[in-house]
C-alpha positions in Angstrom: 2.1 5.1 6.0 2.3 4.5 2.3 1.5 6.9 -0.3 -0.3 5.8 -3.1 -2.0 7.6 -6.0 -5.7 6.5 -7.5 -6.6 5.6 -11.0 -7.5 9.9 -11.6 -4.9 10.8 -10.2 -5.3 11.6 -6.6 -2.7 10.5 -4.4 -3.8 9.9 -1.1 -2.2 7.3 1.9 -2.7 4.1 3.0 -1.7 3.0 6.3 0.1 -0.4 4.7 -0.3 -2.8 7.8 -4.1 -3.6 6.6 -2.7 -4.3 3.7 -4.6 -8.3 2.6 -3.8 -8.6 -0.7 -2.2 -6.9 -3.8 -3.5 -8.2 -7.4 -2.8 -7.2 -11.2 -5.3 -7.7 -12.8 -3.8 -5.7 -15.0 -4.4 -2.4 -12.4 -3.5 -3.3 -8.9 -6.1 -4.2 -7.2 -5.5 -4.2 -3.2 -7.7 -5.7 -0.9 -7.8 -4.3 3.3 -8.4 -6.2 5.8 -11.6 -4.4 6.8 -12.1 -5.7 3.1 -11.5 -2.1 1.8 -10.5 -2.3 -1.6 -8.2 0.0 -3.6 -7.2 0.0 -7.6 -3.9 2.6 -7.3 -1.8 3.0 -10.4 1.4 2.0 -9.2 2.4 -2.1 -10.0 2.6 -4.3 -7.1 5.4 -5.3 -6.7 6.1 -1.3 -6.6 3.6 -1.5 -3.6 4.8 -4.8 -1.9 7.9 -2.5 -1.5 6.7 0.5 -0.3 4.9 -2.1 2.7 8.6 -3.2 2.8 10.2 0.3 3.3 7.2 0.9 5.6 7.7 -2.0 7.5 11.2 -1.8 8.1 11.5 2.0 9.2 8.7 1.0 11.8 10.1 -1.9 13.5 13.9 0.9 13.2 12.4 3.4 15.4 13.4 4.3 18.6 10.8 4.1 21.2 11.2 7.7 23.7 
């Protein structure tokens, strides 16, 4: 899960595993595998960075 900000300034948490596309036009659009679409304040590179960091953390978590 990654924390992002809507254009209105409202923060929300997104399941990064559902990201299908990230586009810049000039706002950052995120399209999910469910075909839901979000427009966020963060630049595309930052969304990618957070998604990669999330994936790394998930894979490093020990199974208990």
